[in-house]
C-alpha positions in Angstrom: -67.3 -133.3 -87.8 -66.1 -131.4 -84.9 -63.7 -133.0 -82.2 -64.8 -133.4 -78.6 -62.9 -130.4 -77.6 -64.4 -128.2 -80.3 -67.8 -129.4 -79.3 -67.2 -128.6 -75.9 -65.8 -125.2 -76.6 -69.4 -124.3 -78.6 -71.3 -125.7 -75.6 -69.5 -123.3 -73.3 -70.1 -120.5 -75.7 -73.4 -120.9 -76.1 -74.1 -121.3 -72.1 -72.0 -118.4 -71.3 -73.8 -116.1 -73.6 -77.1 -117.4 -72.9 -79.4 -115.4 -70.6 -81.6 -118.2 -69.7 -80.8 -121.9 -68.9 -80.4 -124.3 -72.1 -81.8 -127.8 -72.0 -80.3 -130.6 -74.0 -82.6 -130.2 -76.9 -81.8 -126.6 -77.1 -78.0 -127.6 -76.9 -78.1 -130.6 -79.8 -79.4 -127.7 -82.3 -76.0 -125.9 -82.0 -75.0 -129.1 -84.1 -75.4 -129.8 -87.7 -75.9 -132.6 -87.7 -77.0 -133.0 -84.4 -75.0 -134.8 -81.6 -76.9 -137.1 -79.8 -78.6 -136.2 -76.2 -76.1 -138.7 -74.5 -73.0 -137.3 -75.7 -74.2 -133.9 -74.9 -74.4 -135.0 -71.5 -71.1 -136.5 -71.3 -69.4 -133.2 -73.1 -71.2 -131.0 -70.3 -70.1 -133.4 -67.4 -66.3 -132.8 -68.5 -66.8 -129.1 -68.9 -68.3 -128.8 -65.4 -65.4 -130.6 -64.4 -63.3 -128.0 -66.3 -64.8 -125.2 -64.1 -65.1 -127.0 -61.0 -62.1 -124.8 -59.2 -63.3 -121.6 -60.7 -65.7 -118.7 -59.2 -68.3 -119.5 -62.1 -69.8 -123.0 -62.0 -72.0 -125.0 -64.6 -75.0 -126.5 -62.7 -77.8 -128.6 -64.2 -81.3 -127.2 -63.3 -84.8 -127.8 -63.8 -84.9 -125.7 -67.1 -81.6 -127.0 -68.5 -77.8 -126.0 -68.0 -76.4 -122.7 -67.4 -73.4 -120.9 -65.9 -73.7 -119.3 -62.6 -71.8 -117.5 -59.9 -70.7 -119.9 -56.7 -72.7 -118.6 -53.7 -69.7 -118.1 -51.8 -68.6 -115.4 -54.0 -72.1 -113.4 -54.6 -71.0 -111.3 -51.7 -68.2 -109.6 -53.2 -70.2 -109.4 -56.6 -72.8 -107.5 -54.7 -70.4 -104.5 -53.5 -70.3 -103.5 -57.0 -73.6 -104.4 -58.2 -76.0 -101.2 -58.7 -79.2 -103.2 -58.5 -80.1 -104.6 -55.3 -81.8 -108.0 -55.0 -85.3 -107.4 -54.0 -86.1 -107.8 -49.9 -89.3 -110.0 -49.7 -91.7 -109.5 -46.4 -92.2 -112.3 -43.9 -95.9 -113.1 -45.4 -94.5 -113.7 -48.8 -91.8 -115.7 -48.0 -94.0 -117.9 -45.6 -96.4 -118.4 -48.3 -93.8 -119.5 -50.9 -92.4 -121.8 -48.5 -96.0 -123.4 -47.5 -96.6 -123.8 -51.3 -93.3 -125.5 -51.9 -93.4 -127.9 -49.1 -97.4 -128.7 -49.4 -98.1 -128.1 -53.2 -100.6 -128.2 -54.5 -102.5 -125.8 -51.9 -105.4 -123.1 -52.2 -105.2 -119.7 -50.9 -107.5 -121.4 -48.2 -105.0 -123.8 -47.2 -102.0 -121.2 -47.1 -104.7 -119.4 -44.8 -105.1 -122.6 -42.5 -101.5 -122.9 -42.1 -100.1 -119.8 -41.3 -103.5 -118.8 -39.1 -103.9 -115.4 -40.8 -105.6 -114.1 -44.1 -103.4 -113.9 -47.0 -103.4 -110.8 -48.7 -104.1 -111.0 -52.7 -101.3 -108.9 -53.1 -99.0 -111.8 -51.7 -100.0 -114.1 -54.0 -99.4 -111.6 -57.0 -95.9 -111.0 -55.8 -95.0 -114.7 -55.9 -96.9 -114.9 -59.5 -94.7 -111.6 -60.7 -91.8 -113.4 -59.8 -92.3 -116.3 -61.4 -92.3 -118.4 -58.2 -95.8 -119.8 -58.3 -98.7 -120.3 -60.6 -102.1 -122.0 -61.1 -101.7 -125.5 -61.7 -105.3 -126.6 -61.6 -108.5 -126.0 -59.3 -109.6 -128.1 -56.6 -113.2 -129.9 -56.7 -114.8 -128.2 -54.2 -117.5 -125.4 -54.1 -116.3 -122.3 -55.9 -113.5 -124.4 -57.3 -110.5 -122.5 -55.4 -107.3 -122.4 -57.5 -104.4 -124.6 -56.7 -100.9 -123.3 -56.6 -97.8 -124.7 -57.1 -94.0 -123.7 -57.6 -92.7 -123.2 -60.8 -89.5 -124.4 -62.7 -88.0 -120.8 -62.2 -88.4 -121.2 -58.7 -86.3 -124.2 -58.8 -83.9 -122.7 -61.1 -83.6 -119.6 -58.5 -82.7 -122.1 -55.8 -80.2 -124.2 -58.3 -82.4 -127.3 -57.9 -83.5 -129.7 -60.8 -86.7 -131.4 -59.1 -88.8 -131.0 -55.8 -87.3 -133.7 -54.4 -84.0 -132.0 -54.3 -85.7 -129.4 -51.8 -83.9 -129.3 -48.4 -85.3 -129.8 -45.2 -87.5 -126.7 -44.2 -85.2 -125.4 -41.6 -82.3 -125.1 -44.3 -84.8 -123.6 -47.2 -85.8 -121.0 -44.5 -82.4 -119.7 -44.1 -82.2 -119.7 -48.1 -85.0 -117.5 -48.6 -84.1 -115.2 -45.3 -87.2 -116.8 -43.6 -87.6 -117.3 -39.6 -89.3 -120.7 -38.8 -92.8 -120.9 -39.4 -94.3 -121.5 -36.1 -97.6 -122.8 -37.3 -96.5 -125.0 -40.2 -95.9 -128.8 -39.7 -92.3 -129.2 -40.1 -91.4 -132.3 -41.9 -89.0 -135.0 -40.9 -88.3 -135.6 -44.2 -88.8 -133.5 -47.5 -90.5 -136.6 -48.9 -93.0 -136.2 -46.5 -93.8 -132.9 -47.2 -94.3 -133.2 -50.8 -96.7 -136.4 -50.7 -100.2 -135.3 -50.4 -102.8 -137.0 -47.8 -104.5 -140.2 -49.4 -107.7 -138.5 -48.8 -106.8 -135.0 -50.3 -109.5 -133.9 -52.8 -108.8 -134.5 -56.5 -107.1 -131.9 -58.6 -109.1 -130.7 -61.8 -107.5 -129.6 -64.8 -106.8 -126.2 -65.1 -108.0 -125.7 -68.5 
């Protein structure tokens, strides 16, 4: 049986070598016999504390746990990175913000809020990036697709759930997005995430 110190070293090694977040279930499989989920969480909290004063932090995201660069140090790393972060158009970022705060929404909903036609290329860009996906179809003529954000979207914003979305004004800065003039800015995140009582029912995506 591994000691707690050795178990933490195994967890640290796995997380540092992984390209993707690892769930508690993934991490339990590192050990034979398996260590309980509560023990894994306790060891992860201890490991997070160990890294609390470094340039790399251990974070708990929607998809699991991962090590990532602290945001305040990223500008320095960008100076030596040959790969430049993609720059998205205002239309793409506005559409993403609308989906994030008003989901699930149809393309028509997005057009009503923005006041302009949404190009199919905008939706394809967000789907290709893995930030939005079709989660169902509205029970309406034509059964338009309903879009919602994905776990990858939450991971990229270092969030565990939609309830952690910051006020629209803050996420606008994170997405390098100017204020959306036609979009109702909610007084609280929860209000934006709660659909109106008379919203059309959602049908299964299957």
